[in-house]
N, C-alpha and C positions, 0 to 999 in steps of 0.2 A: 504493500500500500504506500509505503514511504517512497519507493522508487517511482511509482506511477505519479505521485504527487509532485515530486521534484522535477521529473523530466519535462513536463509541459511548462512548469514555471521557469526552468532554465532556458528552454527554447524561446519563450516569450520575452525573457529578459534580453537574450541575444538579439532577437528581432527588434526590440525597442531601442537597444543601443545602436543598432545599425541604422534605424530610422533617424535617431538623433544625430548620428554622424553625417548622414546624407543631408539633413537640414542644415547642419553647421558648416558644411563645405562652402556654399555660396556666401555665407556670412563671413567666413574667414577671408574670402577674396575681396570683400568690399573695401578694406583699407588699402588694397593694392591698386584700386582703380585710378586714383589721382596720379600715382607714379606711372602707371601704364599710359594714361592720357598724356602726361608730359613727354614720355618717351616717343609716343606717336607723333606729337607736334614738333618736338625739337630734334629728334633723331631720325625717325622714319620719314618725316615730312621732307627735310632737306635732301635725304638720299633719293626719295622718289622724284623730287624736283630735278636733281642732277641727272638721274637716269632719263627722265622725260626730255630735259633740255638737250641732252647729248644726241638725241635722235632728230633734232631740228636744226635749222640754219639761223637760229636767233642771233642777232647782232646787238651791239651796244647802241648803235644809231642807225638811221636810215629806215627803209620800209620793212626790213626784216626784224626790226626792234619791236614794232607794234603788231605785226602780223607774220610771225615766223611760220615756216612751212615744214612739214614732216619730210625728212630726207632719209629715214631709215638708218642704216649703218655706215653712211658715207663718211661721217666724221671719224669713225673708228678705222675705216679703210685708209683714209688720209693720214690718220695718226700713226698707224702701224707701218706706213710707208715712209714716215718722216725719220731721217737718221738722227734727229735730236732726241727722240723718245728713248732708245736704248742707252744713250749717254746719260739722260736725265734719270732713268731708272737705276743705272749703275751708281751715279753720284748719290742718289737717295739712299740706296742700300749701304754704301760706304759710310755715309753720314750717320745713318741710324746705328750701324754696327759699331762704328768708331766712337760716337759720342754717347750713345745710350747703353748698348750691350756691354762694351768694353769700358768706356770712360766712366760713366755715371755709376754703373753697378759695381765694378771692381773697386774704383776709388771710394765709393760710398761705403762698401763693406769694410775696406781697410781702415777708413777713418772711424767707423763704428767700433771696430775691434781695438784700435789704438785708444779711443776715448774711454773704453771700458777698462783698459789696463793702465792708462796713464794717470797723471796727477789731475786733480780737479781744476787747478789754475790753468794748465796748458789746454785741457779739454774745453774749458769755458771760453778761453780766448779764441782758440781755433774754431770752435763751434759758432761763435758770433761772426767770425770772418766768412765762414762757409755759408751760413744761413743768410747773411746780408746779400750775397749775390743772388740767392733764390728769391728773396722778397722784393728785389728791385723790379720795377716794371720792365717788360721785355724791351721796350724801345730805349730805355735808359741803359740797360745792360748791353744792348747793341752798340750804342754810341760809345760806351766805355771800352768795349772790345775793339771798335774801330780806331779809337784814339790810341790804344795800346799797340796795335799791330800795323798801323799805317806806315808809310815810308818815313815820315818825320814824327813817328809816335814814340811813346814811352819806352818800348822795348829797344828800338834802335838807338835812342839816346843812352840807355843803360849800356848797350853793347859798345857804343862809341866811347864811353868813359873808360873802357878797358882796351881800346884800340881796335875794335872789330867793327867793320862796316856791314850793317845788316841790310838785307834786301827789303823790297816792299812785299811784306808777307801776304797781303791781300791779293797781290797780283801774281807773285811767284808760287805761292802755296795756298790757293784760295780754299780748297777743301779742308786742308789741315787747319787753316785759320778758323773756319766756322765750326769744325769739330772741337777745337780747344775752347772756343767761346761758349758753345752749348754745354760742354762738359763742366766748365767753370760755373755756369749759371744753374745747372740742374742737379749737381751732385748732392746738394743739401737734402733734397727730397729722399734719395736713396739712403743717405746716411741716417736720417731720422727713422725710416722704415726698418733698417737693419738694427739700429740701436734698440728699438722696441722688441724686435725678434730675438736679439741676443739676451735681453732681460728674461725671456721665457725659457732659456736653456738652463736646466737644473744645475745649481752650483755644485751639488754633490757629485754629479757626473764629471764635471771639470776637475774637481779636486781628486777624484779617484784616478783619472787619467794622469794627473800630475804625479801622484804617488807611484804610478806604474812607470814613470820616467818619460812620458810623452812631452816633447817640446812644444813650443808655441805653434809652429807650422803644422806639426802632426795633430795637435788638438783642433786647429782650424779645419784641416782637411778631412780628418777621420771622425770628428765628433760634431763640431759646430755646424759646418755646411750641411751634412746629412740631416741634422735636426731642424734646420730652417729652410730645407729645400722648397717647401711649399711657398714660403715668403719670397724666396729668390725668384721662382717662376712668375709669381704674381707681380712682383716689382718689375721684372723684365718686360712683361706685357704692358704694364702701365707706362713705363718710360719709353718703350718702343713706339707705342701709339702717340704719345705726347710729342716725341721727337719727329715722328713722321709728318706731323702737321706744322712744324716750325716754319714760319714765314718771315716775320718781322726782323728777326736777328740776321737772317741771310740777306734779306733785301737791303737793309741798312748798310751791312758790311761790304757786300760785293755786287748786289743786284743780279746775282746769278753769273757774273762774269769772272774773269775776262772771257768773252765769247759766251759759251754755255758751260764752262768748266765747273761752276759751282751751282748750276741751275737744277735744283731739286724739283720734284713734281709739283709742290705747291707754288713755287716761284714760276715754273713754266706755265701752269694753269692761269695764274694771275696775269702774266705777260700776254698770253694769247687772248684772254677774255677782256682785259681792261686797257691794255696798251694798244693792241691791234683790233679790239672791238668784236672779236669772234666769240660770243658767249657759248654757242653750241659746241665749238671745238674745245673751249676751256672746260666745259662740263664733261666732255669725253675724257680729258686728262684727269679730271677729278674722279671719274669712275675707275680709271686705272689705278689711281692712288688708293681708292677704297678697296680694290681687289688686292693690292699689295699689303694693305693693313690686315685684311682678312687672312692672307697667307701666314703672316707673322702670328696672328692671334690663334689660328688653328694649330700651328706648330707648338705654341706655348701650352695650349690646353691639352693637346695630346701628350706632351712631355710631362705635364703636371699629373695627368691621370696615370701614366706609366710609373712615375715616381711614387704615387700613392699606392699602386698595386705592389710595387717592390717592398714598400714599407710594411 
């Protein structure tokens, strides 16, 4: 009798919980609706506009400005036949790898490790110097970098003081110049991310490795980096996407020159759309830039999942 009484009660309780869960699911989604709306307006909207504009002959002025015509994939056919595109993609990849993946992440991690093991005074002063570059408006940081690396800039004056004649860095080594400038400006973000991640590394694990005789480099390579692997991949994705869209810094320093030697995809898109007035063609370049960002993002997400599976 007891079993027959409990059975239906248990089944009805399960069904009741299931119905409550079903009713609660839409309610849980309600707080996400404003965020989803903002994403649609400010993310999906511009992407859709760029995709649509890339299929037209829209221009900045003239009859095609008010009444653009649908031309299909003509802009992309013209773009992929342009010898400037592979050069611009190459410059963009070198700029992203040099200033984001190598520069900001490696330097940011090293600074975070040094700040953790160094004295408070040195860490405080260095931290203020590094963070100051990050909080500067991009246009100010661009002018500071230009003043430092130009032909009669600060760097050449310092070299002249020791008898060395420096070149015009912005003309002789334009890609290196913008890589150094963007690394200087963006390293603080990675440093703060890694400092927070290092604080989550258990102190007893570090102390145990020290008792086992592990040196500083061994602790960093075998203990610290594996334990913050997720943070590393996340920060790599953030800094890569941020660097991929850098425009003001490059435009102020080199304007994509000399020639097209430092013309990244954002600079090329701006020049085609607003200097030459070909909005449709500029949108096609922007779509290529979106595709390149998607390639980087997918690579990071796959690497992060594999790292999680190994862990």
